[in-house]
N, C-alpha and C positions, 0 to 999 in steps of 0.2 A: 504493500499500500504505501504510494508516494508520500513524502513530506519534505518540507524544507528544513535542510540540517545546517547550521551555519558554518561557514560561510557559502554553503552549496546548496541550490536548489535540487534537491534530491528526490528520488523515489524509493522511500522508506516505509516501514510500517511498525516496526517490530522494536520493543525494548528488552536487550539483552546484556552481556558484560565481559571480557578480557581479551587481550591481544594474544595471538598464538603465534608458534614459530614458522617460518617460512618452509613451504613445501613439506607439510607434515605427510608423512607415509610416502614421499617419492623415492623411486626407486628405479633401477635400470633393470628391465625384465628382459626374459629371453626372447629374442626375435622370433621365436616359431609359436609363442604364446597365443592362444586365441582367446580374447578377452570375452567375447560371447559365450564362450563355453564355461566360464569361470563358475564356481559354485559359491555361493554366499555362506559365511558362517554366523549364523544368527544366534545371539546370546542376550541375556538380560542387560538393558542399558545402564550403562554407568552414569554418574552425575555428570552434568554438562561441562565441558572443558572451559577454561577461562575465555577462550576466544568465543564460545558459544554463550557466554554470560554467566557461568558458574550457577551455583544453586545445587538442589537435590536431584537425585535420580527420578525418573517420572514415577508417579504412584501408578497401581493398576487402575484398569477401567473399572466401572460399576460391573459386578459380576465376575471380577477377578482376572480378567485378561490382562496378561503382562506386555509391556512395550518391549519389543525386541530391537537390537541394533546389530549392524553389520558395516562392512567397508568393501565398496566396490572398486576394483582397478579401472582406471580409465586413462588414456595416453595423455601424458602431459601437453604434447603438441599432436592435435589431431592432423596436422600435414604430415605426421611421421607416426601413424597409428601403433607401429610395432616396436616403437623406441621406448623411453622411459615412462613410467606411469605416476600417477598419483592416486590417493585413495579418496573416494568420495564416501562421506559418511551418510548411512541410511538409516531410518527408523521404521517400524511397523507395527500395527496391531491387526492381528489375524481376525477374518471374518467371524462374526458371531452366529451366522446362519446356516442352512443346509449346505453342506459343501457341493451338493448335486446342482444348486441354483447358484453357486460363486459365479461371478463373471470375470474376476481377475482382480488385479490391484488397481486402485485409484490413487494417483499420484498428485501430490499438493505442493503447490509453491505459492508462499504466503505473501511475497512481495519483496520489496528493497529497491534495487538490489542490495543484496548484503544480509538479509534476514536468515536466520539459521531454522531450516526447517525441522531438524531434530529436536529443537527446544520448543517450537511454537506447535506443531501437531498435537503433543500430548496437552499443552494447556487448553487447546480448543477442542480435544478429542470427543468429549461427549457432545458437542453440537452436531457430529456427525454420526451418531449412533444409528439412526435409520440407514445411512449409506453402508454402515458396517454389516449390515445383514446380508449384503451380497459382493462386498468388495473386502480385501485387505487394505485398509489404510495405510499410506506410504508417503513419507516426505524424506527431504534429503538437504544437507548443507551443500548448495551450489559450489561449484569450483571458486576458489579464493575467499569462501566463507567459512567460518569455524573451524571444524576439524578436516575440511577438505581443502588442504594446501592453503589454510587461512593467510591472507595478506596481513603483513605487519607494517605499521608506519610508525607513528610516535609512540612514546609509552604514556602511562596514566597520567604522570604529573605534567608531561608536555600537552597532553589533550585537554586537561583543565585549563591551561593558559590559552591554547587554541580555540576553545568554545567561549571564552569570555571576551575575546577580542572584539574590537568594534568593528562590525561586519558591514556597516553602512557609513562608509567615511563621508566627511562633511568638508576636508580640505586636502590639500597635496600631502601633508605630512601623515594624515591618516590612511590616505590612498596607498602610500609608499609602505606603511606599516603592514596593510593588509596583504599588499602583493608579496612582502618580504615573509610574511607568516605562511601565506599560500606555498611559495617557493620552498620554505623549510620543510612543510608537510610533504610536498611531493618528492623532494630530495630524500626525505627518511623512507618514503614507500620504496623508492628505487634502491636505495642503500640496502633495506632490510628484505625487500621481496624482489628484486630485479629481475631473478630467472622466471617468477611467477606471472609478472605483470602482462606479457604479451599474451598470456594464454588463460585469461578470464572473460573473454567476450561471451555475450549471450549466445551467438551461434555455437560456440563450444560447448556451453551448459546445455544446448538443445541436443546437441550429438551424444551428451552423456546421458539425457534421458532416453535417447533411442537405444543406446547400449542397455541401459537399466530395465527398458521394456523387454529387451531379448533375454537378459540374465533372470528376470522375475518369471519368465516363461510365457508373455502374453503376445498374441498375435498383433493386437493394436493397442496403442497407448490410450489409457483411460485418464482423464486429467481434470483437476480442478485449479485454475489458477486465479489468483487474487492481485489486483493493483499491477505491480511489476510482472508479477507471474502471468497476466494477461499478454505481455509483451513477449515473454519467454514463450508461452504457448503459441503465440501467433508465428514466431520465428521457427519452432517446431513444426508447425502445420505447413509452413512454407518449404522447409527442408524435406519433410517426410509426409506429404499429403495422403499418401496411401496408407500410412501406418496410424492416422487419426482415428481412435474410436469415439467414444462418448466424452465430450469436453464441455467444459463450463468455464467463462471468463466473466469475472465479477469484479467491479471497480475498474473499469477498462481504461487502460492507457490509449490515446490518440496515436497511432503509429505512424500518421502523415506529417507530425510537427518535428521541427528542428528544436534543438535544445532552447533557444530563445523564445520560441512560439510556446513551448511546454511551459516554460517558466512563467511567462505572461498568462497562460490558461490557469496555471496554479495560483496567480496573484488574484484572479477574478473568482477562482473556486474558494479560495480562503477568505475572501472579501465577503462573498455571498453566505458563506456558512458564520462568519462574524455578524453580519446584518441578522440571521435568522436567529442567531444566540442573543442580541440584544433585543430583539424584538420578543422574543420567549420570555426573557427575564421581567420585562417590564409589563407583560400582558396578563400576569397572574394577580390573583386576590390580593396576596401579601406583597408588601412593598419590595422591589428590587432593591438590594442593597448598594447596588455599585451604580445607579444611575435612574433617574425620574422617567426618561424617555428614551427609545433606542438611540437617537442622536447623542443624548446625554452620556449614555453608556460609552459610546464609541469616542465622544469628545474627552472622556476621562481618561480612557486607555491611551489614547494618543498623547495626552499631558503627562500621564505617567512615563510612558516610553521616552518622551522628551526630557523629562526630568533624570531618567536614569542614565541618559548619554554622558551626562556630565557628573552625576551624582549616584552611583550605586548604593543600594541599601542592603544590609544584611540577609543572606540566603541560608544556605546549608553551611553552618560553621566549618571552617574559617571563610569559606567564600562570599563573596558579595554577588548580589543579583545586577547584572549588566543589562544594557538595553538589548543586547543580542539575546542573552538567555531568556529574558522576559518574553520578548517576540517568539522565540523558538517554543517556550513552555505554552503560549496562547495558542500557537499554531498545533501543538500536540492535543490540547483539550479540544480542539475543533475536529478531531477525528471521528468522534463518536457523540452523539446525544448525551450518552451516559455520563461523559466526563464534564458536561458543561456545569454540574453543580460544583465541581472541582475547581473550574475556571472562576466562578463567581466568587468561590471561598478565596481562591489565590488572590484575585484582583483586590477583593475587599481587604484582606490583610496587607497586601503591598501599599494601599493607600494610606495604611496606618504605620509604614515603615518595615513590615514584615515579609521578606521575599522568599520564604521557604517553601511554600506550596508551588509558586511558579517554578522554582529552581528544581524541584522534584520532577515537574512534569517536564522541563527541559533535559534533566538527566536521562528521563526514560526514552526520550525522543533519541539521544545520543548514546544509549546504550551503556550507560554508567550504572554500577549497582551501588548499594548502600555502604559497601566497603571501599568504595572509590576506584573500583577496577572497571575498565571498559571492556565491553566485547569488541570485536573487529567490524562490527556493523559499518561504522561510517568509513573506516579504511578500505572496505571491500565495496562499499557503494560508490565511492568516488573511482575506485581502480575500474569497476566494471563500467561504470558510465563514461569513463575517459577513453576506454579502449573501444568503446560502441561508438562514440560520439566524435564525428569527424572535426566541426568547428572548434577554434581557439579563439576567445574572445579577448580583447584588450579593454583597457579603461576607457579609451575612445569609444568603443562599440557599448559599453554600459551607459556612458553619459548621454550616448545619442538615443538610447532607449528608455531612459529614465522617465522622460514626460508620458509615455505610453505606459509604463509599469505604475507610476502614481496615479495616472487616471483609472487604471484598472483596479488599484487598492492603495488607498492614502496610507494604510497601515502596514502592509507586506509589501508594497511595490519596490521600495529600495532593498529591502532585505533579499529579495529574489532576484532583482536586477544584478546585484553585486556577487550574487552567488554564481553567476555565470562565469567568475574568473577560475573556478576550481580547477579546470584542465588546463588553463594557461601553464606552460612549460613542463607539462607532463612528459614523462620520458617515453611513452608509447603512442604512436599515431592513432587516431581515432578511425573507424571503419566507414562510416557513412554518415549523412545527415539525418537520417531516420531509417527504422528497421524494414526491412522487405518481409511482409506477412502475407503477400498472395498465395492463396492455396487452392487453386481451382482443382476440382477432383477430391477433396477431402471430405469427409463426412460432415454432417451438421454440427455446428459450434453454437452453444446457447451462450449469448452475449447480454449480459445483464448491467444496464445503466441505472444509476441513482441520481435523481434531480437534484439533491442537496449536496452532491459529493464535494469536499473542498480539494482533494489532492489529485483525484481523477475526475475533473469535470465532465459532467453528463453527454456533452456533445462527442466527446471521444469514442462512445459505443458505437453511434452511427458511423463514425469514421472507421471503425475498426471492421464493421460489418461490410462496408463498402469495400474495404482494402482487401478483406479475405478473398472476395471474388463472388460470383454469381452463384446462389445456391449453398453456399457455405454458412455465412454468418446468419442467426437468426436472433433478432433485437428483443428483449423483455426490458420494460421501463418499470422502475420503482420509483415511486413519488415519497421520497423519505429524506431523512438527514444522516448524515455521517458518512464514513468512508466504506462504500461496499454496501451490499444489500442482503446477503444470505444471513450474514450474522445479525442482522436486525431482528431476527425473529418472525419477520412477517410470513404468514400462513401462504398467501399467495405466490410469493417468491419461493417458499420452501417446497410447495406442492409443484410448482413448475420444474425446478431444479431437480427434486427428488424423482419426478416421473420421468425425466429424461435419463438420468443417470442408471436409476433402477430399472426402468420398464423400456427404455427407448422412445419414449413418447414426446416428440417435440411439440412445444406449444406453439401456437398460431403467432406468427411473425407480427410485431406490434402488440403484442399482449402488454397491458398496462396494470401494475399491483399498487395500490395506494394503502 
């Protein structure tokens, strides 16, 4: 699920925690090894690694089903498929239903890029109870993420400083500081993970998924992609249209946009979500503690951020809440209507000089845990985006685009515009202006757009349907709030998605769920 992560306008969704060593599990394998014939050794899952966010081993599902983990060998370089390998970390929960009615494995990607599927699937496993009646639920850490040759850039103390920097410079000195910090971060990625960086593009992750399909024993890839996972799924469908089984794309990335257009779309999306949040707070019977009218709510937020630019307030000791982290925390809370109460609380406290809640929201966005350790979420996010995206933007490009960004969002515009500098001076060239997802001949793909989605604006669903090609994409609209539709719990959405994945019933194109 996309989100802005300062100073990068990114496609993230997940909150996890610590950096891993480069090329975990990398080895030189025999030139004669057939990776499609490998047998996976499934075992009870260990606790998540530091790069996956740390924490406890996943608890069994209701009914006692244990989560199992394995490592799949994949080529480090898909141009040399019989050369050195890396390990791709997998997790699964076996189907709970009649084995004679089992369809196969349902592979999930929850977004990012940079999110660990190995940690995320267990966190949401109960939401997919019905799907587990006919599928093994499977997810993975994509290459460059977590335990799958996780990219390492800066260490925890450096990242604390990196995320507190001024990501919306107001003068040449602040611009220079932002550029220097970006260069230092990118140089650290090259120093610590240089061998990995050329080999983490979305196209390679898609090839890993086709290898996964074969190793898991499925003739077709059955897939549930969320946010960036829709881009990954689209790229897979382009590369392997005849291998597409039953697939659902939820919270859909617009595959036709270049990075600047995508960031501008996010500015509009987050502004829409902020407008909806402000209207909701002031529409209730009880008084809204952060403003009397929707405009008053937004004006007070703008003043808070302006004040924080020059005078941070106490956050999570010993750190101070800066303008950048407050903006990031607000964005995180707009991902789900369920988080709006925390945003209200965080803003109310910040107006009294306490920035703890907003900082905790920002930490969640950045993959920082309560022990001060970071997952490799942001390192992987930037690494994958920069090898995918060809454009390299300059300060002049940002300045030229600022009027449009500010018109799209007075609050988030500058933040997302300056984030376009993240790939400047990246060590590896980017592949293309935007992904190719054309997949004529693929099985139907259910494409679900949410009208109130801040991170992947609703218009992207129609663009994905058109780009997939005639007879492939089937659009379903959810009139709701937050990032994504299936996890909203809406019965209409659940019935449509479950009906397709479980029974092969494609809902009529243009179906609307409210």
